[in-house]
N, C-alpha and C positions, 0 to 999 in steps of 0.2 A: 400502414406503411411506417417501416422500423424509422424507431428517433434513437439518437443517440445519449445516453447517461453519462457526462461527464463529471468527472471530477477533481477539485484541484484543492487537494488536502493539505500542500506544502505553501503558507504564507510566506514561514521564513527561510525558505530554502534556496538553499544556494547551489544552483545547476553546473556541473562539470560536462559541459560537452561531448568530449573523448570520451568520457566515463564507458561506451556501449561500446568503442571500438574493437576492444580487447573479447568481449563477446563474441562475436564474430568469427575468431578465429578459436574459442574453447567449443561452440555449439553450432552443429549444422541447420540448415532451415529445411521448413516443410516444404511441400510442394508447390505453394502457392511465391516461394521466396522470401516466405517471412522464418524470424528468427523465433526460437521455441527452446525453454528451458525447462527438462522434463521434472525435476525436482519444484518449480514452481508450478505447475499444471497439477502433482501430486498434492501439495498443501492446497490449492485451491477444490480440488477434485475431494477431498477431506470435509473441505465446509460447505460445501453445497452437496455432498451426499450423491453425485455422480459426474460423468467424467466430463471435464470441466479444460478446455483450452486456453492457453496463457501466451498470447502472442506478446514479444516486446517488437514496438512501433517507435520507427524515428520518425516519424508523422506526429502532428500536435504535440510538440515539447511541454507547451504550457499546461499540461493534461495529465494530470498523474497517472489515469486510469480513465477507461471507459468501458461501457457496454451496450449494446444494442438492443432496444424494446420496441416491441409493437402491441396496438391492440386488435384482439380479434372478433368476429361480428358479433360476438356478445358482449363488449366492452371489456373484458377481462383483460388485463395486460400479461405478456409471456415475455421474458429477458433471455434471451439466446445466450448459452451456455458455452461463450468463447470471452472472454476478458483481454482486453490490450493494456498493455501499461508502457510509458514510456520507456525510452533506451535507459534512461539516467535512470530510472528507479529498476529496471531489471539488474542492471550493475550493480546498484548498491544492495538487492535480494541476493544477487550473487556470492555477492563477499560473505552476508550473513547467512545464508543456508552452508556456506563452508566455510565456518568462522575460523576451525581447527589452521584451516590452509591461509587465511584471512585476520588472523586475531592480531596480529600488530597493527593494523591499520585501525582497530578500535581504543579506544581512550576513554579514560572515565573523565567525568565532566570535570571541568575546572570551578574554582568556588572563586567569589570575587567582590573585594568588599568598594560598595558603591552607595554613595550619599545614605550612609550610617549603618547600611545593612548590609549581609553576604546574601549574595546572588548567584544562583547556577549559571556557567556559561556553558551551553551543551559541545560537547568535541562534535566536529563536525560530518565525520563519517557517520557515527552513531546516530546522530541527528536524521541525516539522509538514509538510513537503514530505517529509521523509525517512520518517517513518513511513506517508504515505499511498501512497507509492512503494512501500514494502516489501508494502504491505496489498493492493495492487494486484496485484505481480508474486506473493503467494504466492498468491492467490485464480487468479489466472491458471494456475497450476501444481498445485493440484487439477485443474483443467480438462485439463490438459496431461496430466497422470499417470494422470487420471482415479483417484485415491486421495483415501482420508481421513485418511489416515497421516499426520498432523501432521510429526512429525519427519521424514519421507521428504522432504514437502513442502517444510518451514523451508530444508533442506540446498539444497534446486533452489532454493529463493529466492534465497537468497545466493549460488550460484555463477550464476544468472541476473540480480543485480541490475547487475552491468556491464553488460553487453552493450544491456541495456534504457538504461543511462545514457546510454552510447556514442551509441544512436538520437535521444537527445533534444538531443545537441550543443550540452550547457550549459557555460560554462566550464570550466576543468580543478579550480580550485579548490572549486567549487561540486561538482562530480561527487564529488572527496573526501571532501569535507566529510559529505556523504549517506553515501556509502559507508560513513565512520567512523561515524556516527550509526546506521544500521543494522544495521553488528556489533554494536557496544555494548548497544545495546534489545534486540536476540535474546540477547549473552552476559547479559542481566540479565535477560529474561523465561525464558529456559532453565534459569537455576541455579534459578528460581523453581519453573517448570512441566517437567520434564526431558522428557514428551512434545512439545516442540516442539525436540528436536534438539540436546542439550547434547552432544553429541560431533560437531557441522558442520564438515567442514574450515574 
């Protein structure tokens, strides 16, 4: 029996329900009527080492991404090479992979002085892209590792985030900010849900 591996990485994210509307104008749907962005499939396939589909789904917007796994007759877990991402996450990733087109959307984080200390206040578009990229890499690692072990997959996501960012050729400040956002979000998620790898290096 196939089971869904659901991932909700965005504890702090603010979703924008209309974000996916413009994607329908930019990209065709597949034979099943599902929205597919070729650039995201290229990223996922590079990470997994095999052809991997990425489907932008309006279904289940509370989950950033998911895959389906099943155990064979010997109890070995298999994960289908199909990744589902929420429409909001796809919209953020589309802006990120086409950074030159959308560079004005992304801004550097603000620094806020509060309670006697300077803190970082994330830019919303950059934060959303960080969560979206973490979801894509995380789900890709489920496929690459053929595993439904969230701790193992999450730690692998953190290890593979930087090579993925490097392949996107983003400005250094944006790549650093995304890395910080992903790590902060992971630490918060893992402290609330230890099964997501509270001891990742």
